[in-house]
C-alpha positions as CSV (number, residue, x, y, z in Angstrom):
1,M,0.0,0.0,0.0
2,K,1.3,3.4,-1.0
3,D,1.2,6.4,1.4
4,N,-0.7,9.4,-0.2
5,Q,-2.8,10.2,-3.2
6,L,-4.6,13.3,-4.4
7,I,-7.6,12.6,-6.6
8,Y,-9.3,14.9,-9.1
9,I,-12.5,14.3,-11.0
10,A,-12.7,16.4,-14.2
11,F,-15.1,15.8,-17.0
12,G,-17.1,17.8,-19.5
13,D,-16.4,21.4,-20.4
14,E,-12.7,22.5,-20.8
15,T,-13.3,25.1,-18.1
16,Y,-13.3,22.4,-15.4
17,Q,-10.3,20.6,-17.0
18,T,-8.4,23.9,-16.9
19,E,-9.3,24.4,-13.2
20,A,-8.1,20.9,-12.4
21,F,-4.9,21.5,-14.4
22,F,-4.1,24.7,-12.4
23,S,-5.0,23.1,-9.1
24,I,-2.6,20.3,-9.8
25,A,0.2,22.7,-10.7
26,S,-0.4,24.6,-7.5
27,A,0.0,21.4,-5.5
28,I,3.3,20.7,-7.2
29,A,4.5,24.3,-6.7
30,R,3.6,24.4,-3.0
31,N,5.2,21.0,-2.4
32,L,8.6,22.6,-3.2
33,E,8.3,23.9,0.4
34,T,8.5,20.2,1.6
35,S,10.4,18.5,-1.3
36,E,11.0,15.4,0.8
37,F,7.2,14.7,0.8
38,F,5.8,12.4,-1.9
39,F,2.3,11.8,-3.1
40,D,0.6,10.5,-6.3
41,I,-1.9,12.5,-8.3
42,N,-4.7,10.5,-9.9
43,V,-7.1,12.2,-12.3
44,Y,-10.4,10.6,-13.3
45,T,-11.4,12.3,-16.6
46,D,-13.0,12.0,-20.0
47,N,-10.1,13.9,-21.5
48,P,-6.8,12.3,-20.5
49,D,-4.7,14.1,-23.2
50,F,-5.4,17.3,-21.5
51,Y,-3.1,16.3,-18.7
52,K,-0.2,14.9,-20.7
53,N,2.2,17.6,-19.6
54,L,1.6,17.0,-15.9
55,P,3.1,14.2,-13.7
56,V,-0.2,12.5,-13.1
57,Q,-1.9,9.2,-13.8
58,T,-5.2,9.5,-15.7
59,H,-8.1,7.0,-15.4
60,P,-11.4,6.7,-17.2
61,I,-14.6,7.4,-15.4
62,N,-16.6,4.3,-14.7
63,K,-20.3,4.9,-15.5
64,D,-21.3,2.6,-12.7
65,W,-20.1,5.2,-10.2
66,Y,-23.2,7.4,-11.2
67,G,-25.4,4.6,-9.9
68,E,-28.8,3.6,-11.1
69,I,-30.0,7.1,-10.1
70,N,-27.5,8.6,-12.7
71,Y,-26.4,11.3,-10.2
72,H,-23.2,13.0,-11.3
73,F,-22.0,14.0,-7.9
74,R,-22.2,10.4,-6.7
75,L,-18.9,10.1,-8.5
76,K,-17.1,11.8,-5.6
77,P,-17.7,9.3,-2.8
78,A,-17.7,6.4,-5.3
79,V,-14.3,7.2,-6.7
80,V,-12.8,7.7,-3.2
81,Y,-14.4,4.5,-1.9
82,E,-13.3,2.5,-4.9
83,N,-9.6,3.6,-4.6
84,A,-9.1,4.1,-0.9
85,D,-7.5,0.7,-0.3
86,K,-4.6,1.5,-2.6
87,Y,-3.2,4.3,-0.3
88,K,-3.0,4.9,3.4
89,K,-4.4,8.4,2.9
90,T,-6.7,9.6,0.1
91,I,-7.7,13.2,-0.5
92,L,-10.2,14.2,-3.2
93,I,-10.0,17.9,-4.3
94,D,-12.6,19.7,-6.4
95,T,-11.3,21.3,-9.6
96,D,-12.2,24.9,-8.5
97,T,-9.4,25.0,-5.9
98,F,-5.8,25.8,-5.5
99,F,-3.2,25.2,-2.8
100,K,-2.0,27.9,-0.4
101,K,0.5,25.7,1.4
102,S,2.2,22.3,0.8
103,P,0.0,19.3,0.3
104,K,2.0,17.7,3.1
105,Y,0.1,19.8,5.7
106,L,-3.2,18.6,4.1
107,F,-2.3,15.0,4.5
108,D,-1.0,15.6,8.0
109,K,-4.6,16.5,9.0
110,V,-5.9,13.1,8.0
111,T,-6.1,10.4,10.8
112,E,-7.9,7.2,11.5
113,N,-10.5,9.0,13.5
114,N,-11.5,11.9,11.4
115,L,-12.8,13.1,8.0
116,L,-11.2,16.0,6.2
117,C,-13.5,18.5,4.5
118,N,-13.0,21.9,3.0
119,S,-15.0,23.7,5.7
120,K,-17.7,23.3,8.2
121,K,-20.7,25.5,7.6
122,N,-22.0,27.7,10.4
123,M,-25.6,26.6,9.9
124,S,-28.0,25.0,12.3
125,K,-30.2,22.0,11.5
126,D,-33.1,24.5,11.3
127,S,-31.5,25.8,8.1
128,I,-32.5,22.5,6.4
129,S,-35.7,22.9,4.4
130,S,-38.9,21.4,5.9
131,E,-39.2,19.1,2.9
132,T,-35.7,17.8,3.3
133,Q,-36.1,17.4,7.1
134,T,-39.2,15.4,6.6
135,V,-37.4,13.0,4.2
136,I,-34.3,12.5,6.4
137,K,-36.4,12.0,9.5
138,Q,-38.3,9.2,7.7
139,H,-34.9,7.5,7.2
140,D,-33.9,8.3,10.8
141,L,-30.7,10.1,9.7
142,L,-30.9,13.5,11.4
143,K,-28.8,13.4,14.6
144,E,-28.1,16.1,17.2
145,N,-24.4,16.2,16.2
146,F,-25.1,17.0,12.6
147,I,-22.8,19.6,11.1
148,H,-23.1,21.0,7.5
149,L,-19.9,20.8,5.5
150,N,-18.4,21.8,2.2
151,S,-17.1,18.8,0.3
152,G,-14.6,20.7,-1.9
153,V,-12.1,18.5,-0.1
154,I,-12.7,15.0,1.1
155,G,-9.9,13.3,2.9
156,I,-9.8,9.9,4.6
157,N,-7.5,7.3,6.0
158,S,-8.0,3.9,4.4
159,K,-9.5,2.6,7.6
160,T,-12.3,5.1,7.5
161,K,-13.4,4.4,3.9
162,Y,-16.7,3.0,5.3
163,I,-17.8,6.7,5.7
164,L,-17.9,6.9,1.9
165,E,-19.8,3.6,1.6
166,D,-22.3,5.0,4.0
167,T,-22.5,8.3,2.0
168,I,-23.2,6.4,-1.2
169,N,-26.0,4.4,0.5
170,I,-27.5,7.6,1.9
171,I,-27.4,9.2,-1.6
172,D,-29.1,6.2,-3.1
173,S,-31.8,6.2,-0.4
174,L,-32.6,9.9,-0.5
175,H,-32.2,10.8,-4.2
176,P,-35.6,9.3,-5.3
177,Q,-37.3,11.6,-2.8
178,L,-35.0,14.6,-3.2
179,P,-34.0,14.5,-6.9
180,N,-33.6,18.3,-7.1
181,L,-31.4,18.7,-4.0
182,Y,-28.3,20.0,-5.8
183,T,-26.0,19.6,-2.7
184,L,-27.2,16.1,-1.9
185,E,-23.7,14.6,-2.2
186,E,-22.2,16.8,0.5
187,F,-25.4,16.7,2.6
188,A,-25.2,12.9,2.5
189,L,-21.5,13.0,3.5
190,A,-22.4,15.2,6.5
191,L,-25.1,12.8,7.5
192,A,-22.8,9.8,7.2
193,V,-20.2,11.6,9.4
194,S,-22.8,12.3,12.1
195,Q,-24.0,8.7,12.2
196,K,-20.5,7.5,13.1
197,N,-19.7,10.5,15.3
198,I,-16.1,10.9,13.9
199,E,-14.3,14.2,14.0
200,L,-14.8,16.7,11.2
201,V,-11.6,18.6,10.3
202,E,-11.5,21.6,7.9
203,C,-8.6,23.0,5.8
204,T,-9.5,26.5,4.6
205,E,-6.0,27.8,5.6
206,L,-4.4,25.3,3.2
207,I,-6.8,25.2,0.2
208,H,-8.7,28.0,-1.5
209,H,-12.0,26.8,-2.9
210,Y,-13.4,29.5,-5.1
211,W,-17.0,28.5,-5.3
212,S,-17.8,32.1,-4.6
213,R,-16.8,34.8,-7.1
214,K,-15.9,32.0,-9.5
215,E,-15.8,34.3,-12.5
216,I,-12.9,36.3,-11.0
217,F,-10.7,33.3,-10.2
218,R,-11.5,31.6,-13.5
219,K,-10.0,34.6,-15.3
220,K,-6.8,34.3,-13.3
221,V,-6.6,30.5,-13.8
222,Q,-7.3,30.8,-17.5
223,H,-4.5,33.4,-17.9
224,W,-2.0,31.1,-16.1
225,Y,-3.1,28.1,-18.3
226,S,-2.8,30.1,-21.5
227,K,0.7,31.2,-20.5
228,H,2.1,27.9,-19.2
229,K,0.0,24.9,-20.5
230,D,2.9,23.6,-22.6
231,M,5.4,23.6,-19.7
232,P,3.4,23.7,-16.5
233,C,6.2,22.4,-14.3
234,S,8.8,24.8,-15.4
235,Q,10.2,27.1,-12.7
236,S,8.5,30.2,-14.2
237,A,5.1,28.4,-14.4
238,L,5.4,27.2,-10.8
239,N,6.4,30.6,-9.6
240,D,3.4,32.1,-11.3
241,T,1.0,29.9,-9.4
242,F,2.0,31.9,-6.3
243,K,0.7,35.0,-8.0
244,V,-2.8,33.6,-8.3
245,T,-3.9,34.5,-4.8
246,D,-7.1,34.1,-2.9
247,K,-7.6,37.9,-2.7
248,I,-10.3,39.6,-4.7
249,P,-8.6,42.4,-6.7
250,K,-9.7,45.8,-5.3
251,P,-8.2,49.2,-5.9
252,P,-6.8,51.1,-2.8
253,A,-9.4,52.9,-0.7
254,I,-8.2,56.4,-1.9
255,T,-8.7,55.3,-5.5
256,R,-12.2,53.9,-4.8
257,L,-13.1,57.2,-3.1
258,S,-11.8,59.2,-6.0
259,N,-13.9,57.1,-8.4
260,K,-17.0,57.7,-6.3
261,L,-16.4,61.4,-6.4
262,F,-15.8,61.3,-10.2
263,A,-19.0,59.4,-10.7
264,L,-21.0,62.4,-9.3
265,T,-20.3,64.1,-12.6
266,V,-22.6,61.7,-14.5
267,E,-26.4,61.2,-14.5
268,K,-27.5,59.4,-11.3
269,K,-28.7,56.2,-12.9
270,Y,-25.3,55.6,-14.4
271,R,-23.2,56.4,-11.3
272,Q,-22.8,52.9,-9.9
273,F,-22.0,51.6,-13.4
274,I,-19.2,54.2,-13.9
275,I,-17.8,53.5,-10.4
276,E,-17.6,49.8,-11.3
277,L,-15.9,50.5,-14.6
278,L,-13.4,52.9,-13.0
279,N,-12.5,50.2,-10.4
280,A,-12.1,47.7,-13.2
281,A,-9.7,50.0,-15.0
282,Y,-7.3,50.1,-12.1
283,K,-3.9,48.7,-13.0
284,Y,-2.3,46.3,-10.5
285,E,1.3,45.2,-10.3
286,N,0.1,41.5,-10.4
287,E,-0.7,40.5,-14.0
288,F,-3.2,37.9,-12.7
289,D,-5.2,40.6,-10.8
290,N,-5.3,42.7,-14.0
291,V,-6.8,39.9,-16.1
292,A,-9.7,39.8,-13.7
293,S,-10.8,43.2,-14.9
294,S,-12.9,41.6,-17.7
295,A,-14.9,39.8,-15.1
296,W,-15.6,43.1,-13.3
297,I,-16.7,44.6,-16.7
298,E,-19.1,41.8,-17.3
299,R,-20.5,42.2,-13.8
300,S,-20.9,46.0,-14.2
301,L,-22.8,45.5,-17.5
302,N,-25.0,42.8,-16.0
303,N,-25.7,45.0,-13.0
304,I,-26.9,48.0,-15.1
305,K,-29.0,45.8,-17.4
306,T,-30.6,44.2,-14.4
307,K,-31.3,47.6,-12.7
308,H,-32.4,49.2,-16.0
309,P,-33.8,46.3,-18.2
310,N,-34.7,48.7,-21.0
311,I,-31.3,50.3,-21.4
312,T,-29.8,50.0,-24.9
313,K,-26.4,49.5,-26.2
314,K,-26.6,53.0,-27.7
315,E,-27.3,54.5,-24.3
316,I,-24.4,52.7,-22.7
317,N,-22.0,53.6,-25.5
318,K,-23.1,57.3,-25.2
319,I,-22.1,57.5,-21.6
320,I,-18.8,55.6,-21.8
321,N,-17.7,57.5,-24.9
322,K,-17.9,60.9,-23.2
323,R,-14.3,62.1,-23.5
324,Y,-13.7,62.7,-19.9
325,I,-14.9,59.1,-19.1
326,K,-13.3,57.5,-22.1
327,L,-9.9,58.7,-21.0
328,K,-10.4,57.1,-17.6
329,I,-11.3,53.7,-18.9
330,K,-9.2,53.6,-22.1
331,N,-7.4,50.4,-21.1
332,L,-10.7,48.4,-20.8
333,N,-11.9,46.2,-23.6
334,L,-15.6,46.9,-23.4
335,D,-18.3,44.7,-24.9
336,T,-21.7,46.4,-24.5
337,K,-23.9,43.9,-26.2
338,T,-27.4,43.8,-24.9
339,N,-29.7,40.9,-25.1
C-alpha cells in the first residue's frame, strides 16, 4: 500500500479541466516547500490528453459510479471509496481550488479518527428545508451532532473508507425523494459523518475553494493556463502559481473614493456603473489581478442591465464614450452587447 494520493475528477467542459490543471500545478509548486514529501496524483477524466504535460496518472470514469440514479456528484464518494484501499491516505480535491500551502500539511490532518472536509458551515439544523427534514427523518438520519460541511475537499484514512460507503448508500436512499437537491452529495456525507460520530476537520487555511466569485478566479486561472500549459512544471510556471492568490482584486481605498467622487459628474442612474468600470480600470502590479478586470466589466454590464432592463447598447455607449470618461477607462476592452 502506498502512502498518499490526491484525486481529481474532471469531465465535460474545458473550463473544469483547466481548473483541475491549475490546481494540480499549484499542488506541485507548493510541495517545493516540503520537497521530501511524496504523493501521487490520480485524475479521473474523459479527456486524458489534457493532462499529458503534468506528472499525473489519468483514469477513465466508470459509468457505474453514477449509480442507477445517474447522479453525477455520486462520483465523488464512489471514486474515493473504490480507490481508498490503494493508499494509506486519500484526498479528493474539487477542480475549483488551489493550494495555499504544501499538500503535506493537508495529508498531516488526516487520521484514522476523522474526515477532512474543505470547511464546516456555520448553519444549524433549522436551516434545512422542511421538505428535506421530513425525508431524512423518515430515514432516521438526522442526529443532534449533525454539522453542515463543504465537500470541496474529502480526505480519509484507508481505515475510514466506510464513511464513503455510508455516503453512497444515503445518496441512493434519498435521491428518489430529493431529486432536485443540488447539494445532496455533501449533505449525505455530513449525515454519514454524524452517524459514526467521527471528528470533522477543515482546511481553509491550506486550500482556497473559489465556489464564490468564481468568474474572478477563472480569469486568473485561464490566464495562467494560456501562458504555461505547454510547460506547467517549469520554474516560471510554478512561480506564477503563487501570483494567483485568494484575494479579490480591489483598488486602494483612496482610488475607490476618487472614483465615487468622479461618478458624481454623470447622471445618477449611471453612477454605480461608472464606479464599477473605473474600479475595473485600475492597474495592478500583479498581472493575474489585472486579467480579472474583464470579469468586473461583465459584472458591471450585467448590473446596469438588471437595474435598468430597457437600457440599450446605444445609451451605454453614449455614456462611456464621453471624452472625460473614455480617458479614464481607455485600457478596458468593453463589450456592451445587450440581449
